[in-house]
C-alpha positions, 0 to 999 in steps of 0.5 A, a space after each residue: 382886371 387884377 392889378 390894383 392895390 387891395 382894398 384892405 391893404 396890409 390887413 389882408 395879409 395877416 397870417 401870411 406866408 412870404 416866399 423867399 425873394 428870388 433873383 428875378 427882378 421886374 421894374 427894378 423891384 425884388 419879386 415877392 409872393 405872399 399867400 394869406 391862407 386865412 383869406 385864400 388870397 395871393 399878392 405878388 410884386 415885382 413879377 414880369 409884365 405879361 400874361 401870368 397864370 397862378 396855381 395852387 396845388 396839393 399832393 394827390 392823397 393816393 399818388 402824391 402827384 400835384 393836383 391843381 385846386 385853384 387857378 387864376 389867369 391875368 395880365 400882370 403889370 407894374 402894379 401888385 398882382 392880386 387874387 381874391 382881395 378886390 371887391 367886384 364893381 360895376 367898372 370891374 365886374 370880375 374883380 380879382 376872383 379865382 377862375 374855374 380853369 378847365 371846370 364847368 361849374 353850375 352857373 358858370 362860376 369860378 372856384 375859390 380854393 381852400 388854401 391849407 398848410 402844405 399847399 404850393 402856390 406858383 406863378 408861371 413866371 417861376 415864383 413859388 412858395 409852400 404854405 407853412 404849417 399853422 392853425 386851421 383858419 377859421 375864415 376863408 372862401 371868396 372875398 367880399 363880392 366874389 361869393 356871387 361869381 365863385 364857389 368855395 372849394 371847401 372840403 372838411 369834417 364838420 361834426 363828430 358824434 360818438 366814439 369811445 366804445 360806440 360807433 363814430 358818426 362823421 359829418 362834413 362838406 365837400 366842394 362842388 363837383 366832388 364825386 366821392 368821400 372816404 373817411 378814416 380815423 388815426 391815432 398817429 400809429 394805426 389807421 382804420 379802414 376807409 369808410 365810404 360816405 353818403 354824399 348829398 347833392 348839396 355837398 354835405 356828407 355822412 359816414 359811420 366808423 364802426 366801434 370795432 374799427 376804433 377799438 385798436 386805436 390808442 386812447 388819446 387824440 384821434 384824428 378823423 379825415 376825409 379823402 375827396 374825389 375831385 377834378 383837377 382845376 387845370 385839366 378836369 382829370 379825376 384826382 383825390 385830395 385831403 381836406 380839413 380834419 377834426 379830432 376827438 379824445 378816445 377813451 376805451 370803455 372799462 372791461 372786467 378781466 378775462 375768465 382764467 386770468 392767471 394773476 392771483 385773486 384780489 382779496 375781498 374788501 373788509 365786510 364793512 366796505 361794500 364793493 364799489 361799481 366801476 365808474 362808467 366810461 367818460 365820453 367827450 361832451 358833444 358841442 352844442 347845436 348851433 342853429 339860427 332862429 326866426 328865419 324869414 324869407 319870401 315864399 313867392 317872388 317873380 323872376 323879374 323882381 328877384 333878378 333885379 332886387 335879389 333875395 333877402 332872408 332875415 334871422 336871429 343869429 345864436 350867441 355861439 355863431 361867428 359865421 352864417 351860411 346862406 344857400 340857394 338850392 334848385 332841384 336838390 343841388 346848391 347853386 349859390 352860397 354866401 357866407 357872412 359874419 354873424 351879427 348879435 344883438 339885433 336881427 340880421 339880414 342877408 341878401 343874395 344879389 348880383 350876376 351869379 344870382 341872375 345866372 342861376 335863378 329860374 322859374 320854379 321851386 327853390 330852397 333857401 337854407 340858413 346855417 350858423 357855426 363857430 367857423 367856416 368849417 363847422 356849421 350846425 343844422 340848416 333851417 330851410 324855407 321854400 321859395 317859388 319863383 314865378 
């Protein structure tokens, strides 16, 4: 069920977008709709009692047609109508976690949208709002407890390396059921040709933008973004959406003047002053690699014990990390993801438990992966441990 006061109260709604009040009134209340892009959550009040559908849409990157990226269906009552704010319990095992709509995800999970500026959130009662521009959220994803029963539809560029006269290597992540990623770079006036990325089964991807394509771009800030081929949540129809971009500073390498330059020759410097070599081109320093240390996880476990008690992995989080991502994969495909805040000053442990683990765990070989990063959109290399379930 969904109609309850959120556990975190007003704190859930920091950096929220508040829709203009509408004349529609239910139970003597003015209808309001509030969207927290940082928490991918929604709260509505004063809406009519009855079956209510909430949808998050984003324009198709090719056609401009709205694409449903998140959906939730529940019966509204006189209490606030909430999404992704309430932890599931034994009495309310589904909480108010986002639903899967028309999609069939591994393990039967729902899909939490990564709500961004420009997205539209609308209720079937007629209330809607467009998320206002703002800084990219550094948090987000399923609410506490929802990570066991919903996947995170996170599409983002997470790492850039090279550029400024060299090929640009771009790495990122794509949501479950994504089938294709293309990458472009732009200085705001000119855009490179799309480059197809290599998409792995775990949702990570890599693309290389040739330095020849980057050369026409102006020096200064260059934005690198992906277009993701994903299904519409409400219909499962194929669509293309944008995700979280990344930027780097372009600096063209210094070159000698072309042969036959008509400009008059520059007088040589005085003999006492030797000619100075041109300084090398300055490139942006790459961010430090953020990686967990000392990962410990079971190598063998029985299926009965794992389903009853869960899987536990421990590690030391690096000082640069703010979030930790733990993933369970089987057959090369990620079947369960949990993202938590990093803990410093002591060893940290994360447990994978709950309904979703019981659904996806099978006898055989699995891989536990732990990665750290400064935000949910930027994780460093993962450390893997093999787990055999008997």
